[in-house]
C-alpha positions as CSV (number, residue, x, y, z in Angstrom):
1,M,75.9,27.1,33.9
2,S,77.2,24.8,36.6
3,S,73.7,23.3,37.3
4,K,73.3,19.6,37.0
5,L,69.9,20.1,35.4
6,I,71.3,22.0,32.3
7,A,74.7,20.4,32.1
8,G,73.8,18.4,29.0
9,D,72.5,21.5,27.3
10,N,75.4,23.9,27.9
11,D,75.7,24.9,24.2
12,F,71.9,25.8,24.0
13,F,72.0,27.8,27.2
14,A,75.2,29.6,26.4
15,I,73.7,31.0,23.2
16,L,70.3,31.7,24.8
17,V,71.7,33.4,27.9
18,F,75.0,35.0,27.0
19,V,74.0,36.1,23.5
20,D,70.3,36.6,23.2
21,V,69.3,37.6,26.7
22,V,72.3,39.8,27.6
23,Q,72.1,41.6,24.3
24,A,68.4,42.3,24.9
25,V,69.1,44.2,28.2
26,K,72.3,45.8,27.0
27,M,72.2,49.6,27.3
28,T,74.7,52.3,26.1
29,N,74.8,55.6,28.1
30,A,75.6,59.1,26.7
31,Q,79.4,58.6,27.3
32,G,79.4,55.4,25.2
33,E,79.7,53.0,28.2
34,V,78.0,49.7,27.7
35,K,76.0,48.4,30.7
36,C,74.2,45.0,31.0
37,P,71.8,45.2,34.0
38,I,71.8,41.5,34.8
39,Q,69.3,42.1,37.7
40,E,66.7,43.0,35.0
41,I,66.6,39.5,33.7
42,N,63.8,37.3,35.2
43,I,63.7,33.6,34.8
44,L,60.4,31.8,35.0
45,K,60.3,28.1,35.6
46,A,57.5,25.9,34.2
47,R,56.8,22.5,35.6
48,G,56.6,19.6,33.1
49,K,58.7,21.1,30.4
50,S,62.2,20.2,29.3
51,A,65.2,22.5,29.5
52,R,65.3,22.7,25.7
53,D,61.9,24.2,25.6
54,S,63.3,27.4,27.2
55,F,63.0,30.6,25.1
56,L,63.5,34.3,25.3
57,M,60.3,36.3,25.6
58,N,60.5,40.0,24.7
59,G,58.6,42.1,27.1
60,Y,57.4,41.1,30.6
61,A,56.1,37.7,31.6
62,S,54.3,36.9,34.9
63,N,54.1,33.4,36.3
64,I,50.7,33.3,38.0
65,G,48.1,30.7,38.5
66,H,44.3,30.7,38.0
67,A,42.2,32.0,40.9
68,A,39.2,30.1,39.5
69,Q,38.8,27.3,37.0
70,G,36.6,29.5,34.7
71,M,39.3,32.1,34.1
72,P,40.6,32.4,30.5
73,L,44.0,31.1,29.7
74,R,44.7,34.0,27.3
75,V,43.5,37.5,26.9
76,A,43.8,38.8,23.3
77,P,44.2,41.6,22.6
78,P,45.3,42.7,26.1
79,R,44.2,46.1,27.3
80,I,46.6,47.7,29.7
81,G,46.1,51.1,31.4
82,C,48.9,53.1,32.8
83,L,48.0,55.8,35.2
84,D,50.2,58.7,36.3
85,F,48.2,59.9,39.3
86,F,47.2,58.7,42.8
87,I,43.9,57.0,43.1
88,F,42.0,57.7,46.3
89,F,40.0,54.8,47.8
């Protein structure tokens, strides 16, 4: 919050970060203790956007580029496979 880049938008980022984002990662264990794993919060920076265009995305976001110009910008619906065994090559 002490950054010069977001100094003019302190109110916006106070609500976004301290209310929305921290509440999204908040966990309560069996003893009733509340933990907020701040290291689980990832911040992706996009060039050419203003600070007010920032938003909370539920889930996981990856900031990657295109390997080739013909690659699609979006994949909908995404198909994701989760494997729970070792794959031999």
